[in-house]
C-alpha positions in Angstrom: 230.8 104.7 80.5 229.7 101.3 79.2 229.9 98.4 81.5 230.8 94.7 80.5 229.8 91.7 82.3 233.1 89.4 82.7 231.0 86.4 83.0 227.2 85.7 81.8 225.0 83.4 84.0 224.0 81.1 81.4 227.7 80.7 80.7 228.7 80.2 84.7 225.0 78.2 84.8 226.0 75.9 81.8 229.1 75.3 83.6 228.3 74.3 87.2 224.8 72.6 85.6 227.5 70.0 83.6 228.9 69.6 87.0 225.8 68.9 88.9 224.6 66.7 86.0 227.7 64.6 86.1 227.6 64.3 89.9 223.9 63.3 89.6 224.7 60.8 86.7 227.7 59.2 89.1 225.4 58.9 92.0 222.8 56.9 89.8 225.7 54.5 87.9 226.7 53.8 91.3 223.1 52.8 92.8 222.6 51.0 89.3 225.9 49.2 89.7 225.2 48.1 93.5 221.5 47.2 93.0 220.7 50.3 95.3 218.1 51.5 92.7 216.0 48.4 92.1 216.2 48.1 96.1 214.5 51.6 96.7 217.4 52.4 98.9 216.9 56.5 99.0 219.9 57.7 101.0 222.6 58.6 98.6 219.8 60.8 96.9 219.4 62.8 99.8 223.1 63.3 100.0 222.7 63.9 96.1 219.9 67.2 97.1 222.4 68.8 99.4 225.4 68.7 97.5 222.6 70.6 94.3 221.6 73.2 97.0 225.5 73.7 97.5 226.5 73.7 93.8 223.5 76.3 93.0 225.2 78.5 95.9 228.2 77.8 94.4 227.1 79.1 91.0 225.6 82.7 92.3 228.9 83.2 94.4 231.1 82.1 91.4 229.1 84.6 89.3 228.7 87.3 91.9 232.5 87.4 91.9 233.6 86.9 88.4 231.4 90.2 87.8 233.6 92.6 90.6 230.9 91.7 93.1 228.0 92.8 91.7 224.8 90.5 91.6 221.2 91.1 90.8 218.6 88.9 92.0 217.3 88.1 88.4 221.1 87.5 87.7 220.9 84.8 90.4 217.7 83.2 89.3 219.4 83.5 85.7 222.3 81.4 87.0 220.9 79.1 89.4 217.9 78.3 86.9 220.2 77.4 83.9 222.6 75.4 86.3 219.8 73.1 87.3 218.1 73.2 84.1 221.3 71.6 82.6 221.8 69.0 85.2 218.6 67.6 84.5 219.2 67.4 80.6 222.2 65.4 81.2 220.3 63.6 83.5 217.9 63.0 80.7 220.9 61.8 78.4 221.6 59.4 81.3 218.2 57.9 81.5 217.4 57.6 78.0 220.9 55.7 77.4 220.7 53.3 80.6 216.6 52.5 79.2 217.1 51.8 75.7 220.8 51.0 75.3 223.2 50.1 78.7 219.9 48.1 80.2 216.6 47.9 77.9 214.0 45.8 80.5 215.4 48.1 83.4 212.2 49.9 83.4 210.5 46.7 83.8 212.8 45.4 86.6 212.0 48.2 88.4 207.8 48.3 88.2 208.5 44.3 89.3 210.0 45.1 92.2 208.0 47.9 92.9 205.0 45.7 92.3 206.7 43.3 94.7 206.7 45.6 97.7 203.3 46.7 97.3 202.3 43.3 97.8 204.9 42.9 100.7 203.4 45.5 102.8 199.8 44.0 102.6 197.8 47.6 102.9 197.0 47.4 99.3 194.6 45.8 97.2 195.1 44.4 93.7 193.8 47.4 92.1 195.7 49.6 94.2 199.0 48.4 93.0 198.0 48.0 89.1 197.0 52.0 89.8 199.8 52.6 91.5 202.2 50.3 88.9 200.0 52.5 85.8 201.5 55.7 87.3 204.7 54.1 88.0 205.5 52.9 84.3 204.3 56.5 82.8 207.1 58.2 85.1 209.8 55.2 84.3 209.5 56.6 80.6 212.8 58.3 80.3 211.2 61.2 78.4 208.2 61.8 80.7 210.4 61.4 84.1 213.1 63.4 82.3 210.7 65.8 81.9 209.4 66.0 85.2 213.2 65.7 86.4 214.0 69.2 84.4 211.6 70.9 85.4 211.6 69.6 89.4 215.3 71.2 89.3 214.6 74.4 87.3 212.6 74.8 90.3 214.7 74.1 93.3 217.1 76.1 91.2 215.1 78.5 91.1 214.3 78.6 94.7 218.0 78.0 95.8 219.5 80.7 93.5 216.6 83.0 94.7 217.9 82.3 98.5 221.4 83.0 97.3 220.9 86.3 95.3 218.6 87.8 98.5 221.4 87.1 100.5 224.4 87.9 98.2 222.7 90.6 96.7 224.6 93.6 95.6 224.0 96.3 93.2 226.3 98.5 91.1 226.7 102.0 92.2 225.3 103.5 88.6 222.3 100.7 89.1 221.2 102.7 92.5 220.2 105.7 91.2 
């Protein structure tokens, strides 16, 4: 008897990745529009990190439900990592649009605010500030920062989907032999 999956990990991951990516872009647009991003306000991102974890768990659960209640750790990992990577790609596209189309000088604005905040603390020498800004300039590049974000998203997607897979693992009867 041949079995067929109703859903594939990639398809479920793609759908949830789009949802996660759009939620992240929404958070970023709100932070940009309100000036929170330039001020360095972080609390909205903490909410997003919680939503990210919940959405990865939901993606794995959706895949399990669509496959008759069966789930392997491998399927959970494929689902979660693909969702996380797709969300990172969507964020990369948003960043490219923000930095090159919407607000071309935004990166320099971020660096200037960062410089001011570093100097305000009084704990850093001018040399240390320049070193910190050099690293920030590197990470502000949408392509470098985007690649880093995709890798970080995939890593956390791996962790969360591994946990979800371990919790909800259910072997098919014919796989247990």
